[in-house]
C-alpha positions in Angstrom: 8.6 6.7 -48.3 5.5 7.2 -49.2 3.0 6.3 -51.9 0.3 8.8 -53.6 -2.7 6.9 -54.5 -4.9 8.2 -57.2 -8.3 6.7 -58.0 -10.9 7.9 -60.5 -14.4 6.9 -61.8 -16.6 8.9 -64.0 -17.9 11.0 -61.1 -14.8 11.8 -58.7 -11.5 11.6 -58.6 -9.8 11.0 -55.3 -5.9 11.6 -54.4 -4.1 10.1 -51.2 -0.8 10.2 -49.6 0.0 7.2 -47.6 3.0 6.6 -45.5 3.8 4.3 -42.6 2.0 7.2 -40.3 -1.3 6.5 -42.2 -3.0 8.9 -44.4 -1.2 12.1 -44.5 -3.2 14.2 -47.1 -6.6 13.7 -49.1 -8.3 15.4 -51.8 -11.3 14.6 -53.4 -13.2 16.3 -56.5 -16.3 15.9 -58.5 -15.4 15.4 -62.3 -19.1 16.4 -63.1 -20.7 19.3 -61.9 -17.1 20.8 -60.8 -16.2 24.3 -60.3 -12.7 23.3 -58.8 -11.0 22.7 -62.3 -10.6 26.2 -63.6 -8.3 27.2 -60.8 -5.0 27.9 -62.1 -6.7 28.8 -66.0 -5.5 31.9 -67.6 -8.3 33.9 -69.4 -8.6 37.0 -71.5 -11.4 38.5 -69.9 -13.4 41.8 -70.5 -13.8 44.4 -67.4 -17.7 44.9 -67.2 -17.8 46.9 -63.6 -15.8 49.0 -61.7 -17.1 49.1 -58.2 -14.0 51.7 -56.4 -15.9 51.2 -53.2 -15.2 47.5 -53.1 -11.7 48.0 -54.5 -12.5 45.7 -57.3 -13.4 45.0 -61.1 -15.6 42.4 -62.1 -14.5 40.7 -65.4 -16.2 38.5 -67.6 -13.9 35.2 -68.6 -16.9 33.3 -70.4 -18.4 31.6 -67.4 -21.7 31.8 -66.0 -20.6 34.4 -63.2 -18.3 37.3 -63.7 -15.1 37.0 -62.0 -14.0 39.3 -58.9 -10.7 41.0 -59.5 -9.3 42.9 -56.5 -7.8 46.6 -57.6 -7.5 47.8 -54.1 -3.7 49.0 -52.9 -2.9 45.9 -51.2 -3.4 43.8 -54.4 -1.8 46.1 -56.8 1.1 47.1 -54.7 2.6 50.6 -56.2 1.0 50.5 -59.6 -2.4 52.1 -60.0 -5.3 50.8 -61.9 -4.7 53.4 -64.2 -1.3 52.4 -65.2 -2.3 48.8 -65.4 -5.2 50.0 -67.8 -8.2 48.8 -65.6 -11.1 50.6 -67.3 -14.3 49.7 -68.3 -14.9 47.6 -71.3 -11.0 47.2 -71.5 -9.6 43.8 -72.0 -7.1 42.1 -69.5 -4.8 38.6 -68.9 -6.3 37.2 -65.5 -5.7 34.1 -63.5 -8.1 32.3 -61.4 -6.8 31.9 -58.0 -10.2 30.7 -56.4 -13.1 28.7 -57.7 -16.8 29.2 -57.9 -18.1 29.0 -54.5 -22.1 28.9 -53.6 -23.2 32.6 -54.9 -19.7 33.9 -55.4 -17.9 34.1 -58.7 -14.2 32.7 -59.1 -11.6 35.5 -57.7 -8.8 36.2 -60.5 -5.4 38.0 -60.6 -3.5 39.7 -62.7 -0.3 38.0 -61.5 0.1 35.2 -63.7 2.0 32.3 -62.7 2.8 28.3 -63.9 4.3 25.8 -61.8 6.3 23.0 -62.5 7.7 20.4 -60.1 10.7 22.3 -59.3 9.7 26.1 -60.2 7.2 28.5 -60.4 7.3 30.7 -63.4 6.0 34.2 -63.1 5.0 35.4 -66.3 4.5 39.0 -65.4 7.2 39.5 -62.8 11.1 39.8 -62.8 13.5 38.6 -60.2 13.7 35.2 -58.1 12.6 34.0 -54.8 13.1 30.9 -52.8 10.7 28.7 -50.9 10.8 29.5 -47.2 10.6 25.8 -46.8 14.3 25.6 -48.1 16.3 26.5 -45.2 19.9 25.7 -46.0 21.4 28.8 -46.7 24.1 27.5 -49.3 21.5 25.2 -51.0 19.0 29.0 -51.4 22.1 31.0 -52.6 23.0 28.2 -55.2 19.3 28.0 -56.5 19.1 31.9 -56.8 22.2 31.8 -59.0 20.9 28.9 -61.2 17.8 30.7 -61.4 19.1 34.2 -62.6 20.6 32.6 -65.8 16.8 31.6 -66.7 15.3 34.8 -66.2 14.3 36.6 -69.5 11.7 38.7 -71.3 10.1 40.0 -68.2 9.5 36.4 -66.3 10.8 35.2 -63.0 10.9 32.1 -61.0 10.4 31.0 -57.7 12.3 27.8 -56.4 10.0 25.3 -55.0 10.7 23.2 -52.1 11.5 20.1 -54.5 14.1 22.1 -56.3 16.5 21.4 -53.7 16.9 17.8 -55.0 16.9 18.5 -58.5 19.9 19.1 -60.7 20.7 21.9 -62.9 19.7 20.1 -66.1 16.4 19.1 -64.7 15.7 22.8 -63.5 16.7 24.2 -66.9 14.4 21.7 -69.0 11.6 22.6 -66.7 12.1 26.4 -66.9 12.4 26.2 -70.5 9.1 24.5 -70.6 7.3 26.8 -68.4 8.5 29.8 -70.7 7.3 28.0 -74.3 3.9 28.1 -72.1 3.8 31.5 -71.1 5.0 32.5 -74.6 1.7 30.6 -76.2 -0.3 32.5 -73.8 1.0 36.2 -74.3 0.5 35.2 -78.2 -2.8 33.7 -77.7 -4.0 36.9 -75.9 -2.6 39.2 -78.8 -4.9 37.0 -81.3 -7.9 35.9 -79.7 -11.2 38.2 -78.6 -12.1 38.6 -75.3 -13.7 36.4 -73.0 -11.5 33.6 -74.1 -9.5 30.8 -72.6 -5.9 31.4 -73.3 -4.3 28.2 -70.8 -6.0 25.4 -69.0 -4.4 23.7 -66.1 -3.7 20.1 -66.4 -6.1 17.5 -64.7 -6.2 17.3 -60.8 -4.0 14.1 -60.8 -1.2 16.1 -62.5 -1.7 18.6 -60.2 -1.4 16.7 -57.1 1.8 15.0 -58.5 3.2 18.0 -58.8 2.7 19.2 -55.3 3.2 16.2 -53.6 5.9 13.8 -55.9 9.1 14.1 -54.6 12.3 11.9 -54.0 10.5 10.5 -50.7 7.8 9.2 -53.1 7.9 5.6 -53.5 5.0 5.2 -56.2 2.2 6.7 -57.8 -0.5 4.7 -58.5 -3.4 4.5 -60.6 -6.6 2.9 -61.2 -7.8 4.2 -64.0 -5.7 3.3 -67.3 -7.0 5.9 -69.2 -5.5 8.8 -66.7 -2.6 6.9 -66.1 -1.7 6.9 -69.6 -2.4 11.0 -69.9 -0.8 11.5 -66.8 2.6 9.9 -67.9 2.7 11.5 -71.8 1.9 15.0 -69.8 4.8 14.5 -67.3 7.2 13.1 -69.6 6.3 16.1 -72.1 7.5 18.8 -68.9 10.8 16.7 -68.4 9.6 15.8 -64.9 11.3 12.6 -63.6 7.9 11.8 -61.5 6.5 9.8 -64.6 9.4 7.3 -63.8 7.2 6.2 -60.8 3.9 5.8 -62.0 2.2 2.6 -62.3 -1.2 1.0 -62.8 -3.1 -0.8 -60.0 -4.3 -3.8 -61.5 -6.0 -5.7 -58.6 -9.4 -6.1 -58.5 -10.6 -4.6 -55.2 -10.7 -0.9 -54.0 -7.0 0.8 -54.1 -8.0 2.5 -50.9 -9.5 -0.6 -49.0 -6.2 -2.5 -50.2 -4.3 0.1 -48.3 -6.0 -0.1 -45.2 -7.1 4.0 -45.5 -10.9 3.5 -46.6 -12.3 3.5 -43.4 -10.4 6.8 -42.6 -11.2 8.5 -45.5 -15.1 7.6 -44.7 -14.4 9.5 -41.3 -13.8 12.3 -43.2 -17.4 13.3 -44.2 -18.2 13.3 -40.0 -18.0 16.2 -38.2 -16.6 14.7 -35.0 -12.6 13.8 -34.8 -11.7 11.4 -31.8 -8.6 12.6 -30.1 -6.1 9.4 -28.3 -6.7 11.1 -25.1 -10.2 10.8 -25.2 -10.8 14.5 -26.4 -12.4 15.3 -29.5 -12.8 18.2 -31.9 -16.1 19.3 -33.7 -15.7 20.7 -37.2 -18.5 22.6 -38.7 -18.9 24.7 -41.8 -20.5 28.2 -41.9 -21.1 30.4 -45.0 -18.6 32.7 -43.5 -15.5 30.6 -41.7 -15.0 27.2 -40.3 -15.4 26.5 -36.8 -13.4 24.0 -34.8 -14.2 23.3 -31.2 -12.1 21.3 -28.8 -13.6 19.3 -26.1 -12.4 17.4 -23.2 -14.7 14.2 -24.0 -13.7 11.2 -22.1 -10.3 12.3 -20.9 -9.6 11.2 -17.3 -8.6 14.1 -15.2 -6.0 14.2 -12.6 -5.3 15.8 -9.6 -4.1 18.9 -11.7 -6.8 19.5 -13.9 -4.9 22.6 -15.7 -2.4 20.0 -16.9 -4.9 17.8 -18.1 -6.7 20.7 -20.3 -3.4 21.7 -21.5 -2.6 18.1 -22.9 -6.1 18.1 -24.7 -5.1 21.2 -26.3 -1.9 20.1 -27.4 -3.2 17.1 -29.2 -5.9 19.2 -30.6 -3.3 21.4 -32.2 -1.5 18.5 -33.8 -4.8 17.3 -35.1 -6.4 20.4 -36.4 -3.6 20.8 -38.9 -3.6 17.4 -39.9 -7.5 17.8 -40.5 -7.1 21.1 -42.2 -4.8 19.3 -45.0 -7.1 16.2 -45.2 -10.3 17.9 -45.4 -8.6 21.0 -47.8 -9.9 23.4 -45.8 -9.0 26.9 -46.4 -10.1 30.8 -45.6 -10.8 31.9 -41.9 -10.6 29.3 -39.4 -12.0 29.7 -35.6 -10.9 27.3 -33.0 -12.4 27.4 -29.6 -9.7 25.8 -27.2 -10.7 24.6 -23.7 -9.8 27.5 -21.2 -6.5 27.3 -19.8 -5.5 29.7 -16.7 -1.7 29.2 -16.9 0.2 31.8 -19.0 3.1 29.3 -19.7 0.7 26.6 -21.0 -1.0 29.6 -23.3 2.4 30.7 -24.5 3.4 26.9 -25.2 0.1 26.5 -27.1 0.7 29.8 -29.0 4.2 28.9 -30.0 3.0 25.4 -31.1 0.1 26.7 -33.5 2.8 29.0 -34.9 5.3 26.6 -35.5 3.1 24.2 -37.1 1.7 27.1 -39.3 5.0 27.9 -40.4 5.8 24.2 -41.6 2.5 24.3 -43.1 2.5 23.5 -47.1 -0.3 26.5 -47.4 0.0 29.6 -46.5 -1.1 29.8 -43.1 -1.3 32.9 -40.5 -2.3 32.2 -36.7 -3.6 35.0 -34.7 -3.2 35.5 -30.8 -5.0 33.3 -28.3 -7.8 35.6 -26.7 -8.8 35.8 -23.1 -11.8 33.5 -24.1 -9.4 31.2 -25.7 -10.4 31.8 -29.2 -7.7 31.6 -32.1 -8.1 33.0 -35.5 -6.4 31.4 -38.5 -6.4 32.2 -42.3 -5.5 29.6 -44.6 -4.5 29.9 -48.4 -7.6 28.3 -50.2 -6.7 26.7 -53.6 -9.7 24.4 -54.4 -13.2 23.6 -52.8 -12.9 21.9 -49.5 -14.1 18.3 -49.3 -17.5 19.3 -47.5 -18.3 21.4 -50.9 -17.2 18.2 -52.9 -19.0 15.7 -50.9 -22.3 17.4 -49.7 -24.9 19.7 -51.3 -28.1 22.1 -49.7 -31.0 19.8 -49.5 -33.5 22.1 -51.5 -36.6 20.1 -49.3 -34.8 21.6 -46.1 -36.3 24.4 -44.7 -32.7 25.5 -43.1 -30.5 24.0 -46.0 -29.7 21.0 -44.4 -26.7 19.0 -46.0 -27.1 15.9 -48.1 -24.5 13.9 -49.9 -24.0 14.9 -53.3 -25.5 13.0 -56.6 -21.7 12.5 -58.0 -20.6 11.0 -54.6 -23.5 8.7 -54.5 -23.0 7.4 -58.4 -19.4 7.0 -57.5 -20.3 4.7 -54.4 -22.4 2.7 -56.8 -20.0 2.9 -59.6 -17.2 1.5 -57.6 -19.6 -1.2 -55.7 -20.6 -2.6 -59.3 -16.9 -2.1 -60.9 -15.5 -4.5 -57.7 -18.4 -7.0 -57.9 -17.8 -10.6 -59.3 -21.6 -10.6 -60.5 -22.2 -9.5 -64.1 -26.1 -8.4 -63.6 -27.1 -6.3 -60.7 -30.3 -4.3 -60.1 -30.3 -0.4 -59.3 -33.3 1.5 -57.6 -32.3 4.9 -57.1 -33.9 8.5 -57.2 -34.4 10.1 -60.4 -31.6 12.5 -60.1 -29.0 9.8 -59.6 -30.4 7.6 -62.1 -30.2 10.4 -64.8 -26.2 11.3 -63.9 -25.3 7.5 -63.6 -27.1 6.6 -66.8 -25.1 9.3 -68.5 -21.5 8.5 -67.3 -22.0 4.7 -67.0 -19.1 2.8 -69.0 -18.9 -0.6 -67.3 -19.7 -3.7 -69.3 -21.8 -5.3 -66.5 -25.8 -4.9 -67.5 -27.5 -2.8 -65.1 -31.4 -3.1 -64.4 -32.8 0.6 -63.7 -35.8 1.3 -61.2 -36.7 4.7 -59.8 -37.2 5.2 -56.2 -39.6 7.7 -54.5 -37.2 9.6 -52.7 -35.9 12.9 -52.8 -32.6 11.8 -50.6 -29.8 10.7 -53.1 -28.5 8.2 -50.7 -31.4 6.0 -50.6 -30.5 3.9 -52.9 -30.8 -0.3 -53.3 -28.4 -2.0 -55.4 -28.9 -5.8 -55.6 -27.5 -8.7 -57.5 -29.6 -10.4 -60.2 -27.3 -12.8 -61.7 
C-alpha cells in the first residue's frame, strides 16, 4: 500500500508518493511564474508562419511565445498539411504537449486527448487501444470489447493501466464524462475567435491523483483545505472513486517531515546521488540534455575488478530510473557507465536497462551501449523537470550559474512561519523575495519586513520577535 501526499502553499505545490520502500515519486511545481500548468490545455490558434524547411508551423495561441507545431510526415502520418488545412492565417485546434522552456515556446499537437483515471479519450481519432502495461491478454480483450461500445462521433479510447481494476459502470461513467467535455471543446471552437482557450486542464493535484491513485493507494492527504475541497469536488464530478480516499492532514507539522521523507526530498536539489555499494551518480543538466556519470567512489574492489565494476553499473541502472522519476527528468539523457570488458556483463546491463525502460510509466527509449560505455536514453517529457522548478539562472553570474528560485525561497519561508508556534516574526530578505512574499502571504501571523542588501534569494534571515 502507498500514500499520496499533496502539500501546497501560495508559491509551490509538492506531490510525493510514499510506500514501505520509501519515496517512490516526487513532483514540485511553482504556482507563481509557472509555465507547466498549460500542458494539456486545448486552444483555438492562428497559424502565423509555416517553416517548411523545419517541418513546422508556428501558432499564436494567446501566450507570450508562439507555439511550435510539427507538420513533418513523421508527425502527421499519412495526411498532408494541405489535407489538414494547415495554412498561414488559418485557424486550428491544438493541445499543448510540452511547456515553455527557457527561450522555446510550447510544443502543440493536433491530436487532442483527454485523460481520466481509467481512460484516455481521443477527440480526433477513432478506434481503441490498450495500455502496454496490461499484460493479461484476456483482460485486454475484455477491455477492448467494452471500449468499442463507447466509441462514437469520431472519438476513440485508450484503456489506461488502472482500467483493469474498474467495473464496466465506472468505465461508462468516465467515458460519458470525457465525451461531454470533448463535445464542449468542439462547440467552443466553432463559436470563439482565435487565439482563445477552449479547455483548461485541472490543477496539478488532480493530475497527479489521476496518474498515481490506484487500488494500492491507501489515502491521498492534503495540507491545504481549499485544495482538498476543490479536488474532491472535481473528482466526484467525473465519477472517480479516488475522491473517497481524499483526506485533510490536520497536524501542525510539515507533512513530509511527519512521514520521514523531508530530508530525502531536499537531496533532490543536489547533483550527487550515493549508491548503497559506495559508488555514486553525478547528474548534470545542460541546455540540450541531461548527463549522468556513474562513478566507483569508495567501492571496495575485489580480486576481480570486472565483477566490482559490473555490480556498480547494475546498482546505478536501478538508481538512474528512480532518479528520473523523482526528478521528473525527460528528453534526452546520456549515461556514462564505468567501462566493462566482459561481453556478458555488457549484455546483461543492456538487457536490464531495456527492462527498466519497458516498465517505466513514461515512454522511454534506451539505445545501445557504445564501446565507450555511453548510453543514450529518450524519455517522454510531460512537464518541466525539478531543476527548472527549483532553480533559475543568476543574472549576475557571467556563466549563468544556478541559484534557488524566488518561489522556492518564498515557500521555505512560508512553511517555517506556518508551523512556528510564535505569533510575530521578523523577515530580512532580498527585494525580489520580499515583493513576491508580500503579494501572496495569507497567514494570520504578524511579520516585520526588512530589506537585505544581497542579490541571492537564499540569503534571508527569519527571526522571532514575540
